[in-house]
Steps between C-alpha positions, in 0.01 A plus 500: 500500500173657606319169478742327740459775761121465486532122529721536810250739658220254431691217666583717802135598535392137483749400768383784726136401455577136579693598813211716620251217444716255693545737793124554524427128495759443773349772719154345493635155582698630797204688645300179542693394812438777755705334776823588317421869453550607861773412750361268768603492865434257784399771748342845497800646686744371238284647222483845665873500579587419139255762371654767726851405392416511129315831541801658674721376216266666251395174334129563558278795583239334719397149597253288690527154651189290450427131563569290192181388329644155437640449855372699800810421706718705261506871414552670165678834456295713259689811393437807290 
């Protein structure tokens, strides 16, 4: 009886470790494409309006709208 409980705990620990390793590998792959990390807008006014709306809703604390590094005609909403 005691041996089967220890075996189940070992399997559960192995599954948890594998899940953690997979989530870390997925996070590094997703961070390679920066253009998908921030919402992008066609105009500065649209970016500021959206930032104000989200801040009033409590979805973000602060934000800034900066020109996108990959396309200067678009603006990215960086929030914190």
